[in-house]
C-alpha positions in Angstrom: 0.0 -0.1 0.1 1.4 3.0 -0.8 0.2 6.7 1.1 0.9 9.8 -0.3 1.1 12.3 2.8 -0.7 15.7 1.7 1.2 18.4 2.8 -0.1 22.5 3.1 0.6 24.8 0.4 1.8 21.6 -1.8 0.4 20.0 -4.6 -2.2 18.5 -3.7 -4.2 18.2 -7.2 -6.0 14.7 -6.9 -5.6 15.1 -11.2 -1.7 15.1 -10.1 -2.2 12.1 -7.8 -4.2 9.7 -10.8 -2.2 10.7 -13.3 1.2 9.9 -11.0 -0.6 6.5 -10.1 -3.2 5.8 -14.0 -1.2 2.0 -13.9 -1.4 1.1 -9.4 -4.9 -0.1 -8.5 -6.8 2.6 -6.7 -7.2 0.8 -3.8 -3.6 0.2 -3.6 -2.4 4.1 -2.8 -4.0 6.4 -0.6 -3.7 9.8 0.5 -3.8 11.6 4.3 -3.1 14.7 5.6 -2.7 13.8 9.2 -1.1 10.6 10.9 -4.3 9.7 12.8 -5.8 8.7 9.2 -3.1 6.1 8.8 -4.3 2.3 9.8 -2.7 1.6 13.1 -1.0 -1.9 11.8 0.8 -1.2 8.3 2.1 -4.8 7.9 1.2 -8.4 8.3 3.3 -9.6 11.1 1.4 -13.0 10.4 2.8 -13.4 7.5 6.3 -14.8 7.4 9.0 -13.6 5.2 9.9 -15.9 2.7 13.4 -16.5 1.8 12.8 -14.2 -1.4 12.3 -11.1 1.1 15.2 -12.0 3.5 17.5 -12.2 0.6 16.1 -8.7 -0.2 16.2 -7.3 3.4 19.8 -8.2 3.4 20.9 -7.2 0.0 19.0 -3.2 0.9 21.3 -3.4 4.2 24.5 -3.9 2.5 23.5 -1.0 -0.2 22.6 1.3 2.5 25.9 0.4 4.6 28.0 0.4 1.5 26.4 4.3 1.0 27.2 5.2 4.5 31.0 3.9 3.8 31.5 5.8 0.7 29.4 9.0 2.6 32.1 9.0 5.5 35.2 8.0 3.5 34.5 10.6 1.2 33.8 13.1 4.4 37.1 12.4 6.1 39.3 13.1 3.0 37.5 16.2 2.5 38.4 17.1 5.9 41.8 16.2 5.8 42.6 17.6 2.1 40.8 21.3 2.6 
């Protein structure tokens, strides 16, 4: 499910969302302006994570950690050489 937060003063035009999500079924996305409008539970913890989901989680964690590593490395060299 996709939740779109409506921001005060933002481009909250319904036609804009309809165009952006034209290939996505209407029951798969929703807009909200207040967090109280979101469901209390956003996932189903009774459905166990399958192996493919677990490998995706690990791949995302590796990518995130490598991105952080290169960011810190760049910051380190910037501090030393500038």
